[in-house]
C-alpha positions in Angstrom: -20.9 13.5 -4.4 -19.4 11.3 -7.1 -17.6 8.1 -6.9 -14.7 7.2 -9.2 -13.2 4.0 -9.5 -10.1 2.5 -11.0 -9.0 -0.7 -12.3 -12.4 -2.3 -11.7 -13.0 -5.9 -11.7 -15.7 -8.3 -10.4 -14.9 -8.5 -6.9 -13.1 -5.2 -6.3 -11.4 -2.0 -7.5 -7.9 -1.1 -7.1 -8.7 2.6 -6.2 -11.8 4.5 -5.2 -12.1 8.0 -4.9 -15.0 9.8 -2.9 -14.7 13.3 -2.5 -11.2 14.4 -1.7 -10.2 11.1 -0.4 -8.6 8.0 -2.4 -8.8 4.5 -0.6 -6.6 1.8 -2.3 -7.1 -1.9 -2.0 -4.6 -4.0 -0.3 -1.5 -4.2 -2.6 1.1 -7.0 -3.0 4.2 -7.2 -4.8 4.1 -7.8 -8.6 7.6 -8.2 -10.1 9.1 -9.0 -6.5 6.5 -11.6 -5.7 8.6 -14.5 -3.9 11.4 -12.1 -3.1 12.6 -10.8 -0.1 10.3 -8.8 2.3 12.8 -5.8 1.4 12.2 -6.4 -2.4 8.3 -7.1 -2.1 7.9 -3.7 0.1 9.8 -1.6 -2.5 7.8 -3.1 -5.2 4.7 -2.4 -3.3 5.4 1.1 -2.7 6.3 1.8 -6.3 3.0 0.7 -7.3 1.1 2.1 -4.5 2.8 5.5 -6.1 1.4 4.6 -9.5 -2.3 4.3 -8.1 -1.9 7.3 -6.0 -0.9 9.3 -9.2 -3.4 7.8 -11.5 -6.1 9.0 -8.5 -4.6 12.5 -8.6 -2.4 12.4 -5.1 0.9 11.3 -3.8 2.2 9.7 -0.9 2.7 13.2 0.8 -1.0 13.3 1.3 -1.3 9.8 3.0 -3.7 9.9 6.1 -3.2 6.0 6.9 -1.7 3.0 6.2 -2.1 -0.5 7.1 0.3 -3.2 6.3 0.2 -6.9 6.8 3.5 -8.9 7.1 3.7 -12.7 7.5 6.2 -13.0 10.0 7.0 -10.1 12.6 10.3 -11.0 12.8 10.8 -8.9 9.3 9.2 -6.0 10.8 12.6 -4.2 10.8 13.0 -5.1 7.3 9.8 -3.9 6.1 10.2 -0.7 8.1 13.4 0.3 6.5 12.1 0.0 3.1 9.0 2.0 4.3 11.0 4.4 6.4 13.1 5.2 3.0 9.9 5.7 0.9 7.4 7.7 3.2 7.1 11.6 3.0 9.0 12.7 5.9 6.7 15.4 7.8 3.9 13.8 6.2 3.6 10.4 8.0 0.2 8.7 8.0 -1.5 7.1 11.0 -0.3 3.5 10.7 -0.8 0.0 11.8 1.4 -3.1 11.3 -0.6 -6.5 11.7 1.1 -10.1 11.6 -1.2 -12.3 9.2 -1.2 -14.8 6.9 -1.7 -13.5 3.4 -3.8 -14.9 0.1 -0.7 -16.7 -1.6 2.6 -18.0 0.0 4.8 -15.9 -2.6 3.5 -12.8 -0.6 5.1 -11.7 2.6 3.7 -8.1 2.8 0.7 -6.4 1.9 -0.2 -2.8 2.1 -3.3 -0.7 2.1 -3.4 3.2 2.3 -6.1 6.1 2.4 -5.0 9.5 1.1 -6.3 13.1 0.7 -6.6 14.6 -2.7 
């Protein structure tokens, strides 16, 4: 079975497709870096939509999601953005963890796995 990689660099690939499964690396905000948790989450979810489309799938086929936030107090704010984005009836298995992220301007990082 072949493996297809997207946006591959020396350390990681942004997306990897193996068979009918798409694995995304952790995604942080681009334009909204340093913004509110709501802004960052919406930006990240838009980026995820783009990566999933490149890999031939979409959010309705999410299998799992892992969300890292720097402060659990912002959990409701992140959830509001997530709830307005996620495909109702097709919600993935999900975990949310409080963690220190790679740089101080990031308050949210999201990793997903999807079927094709």
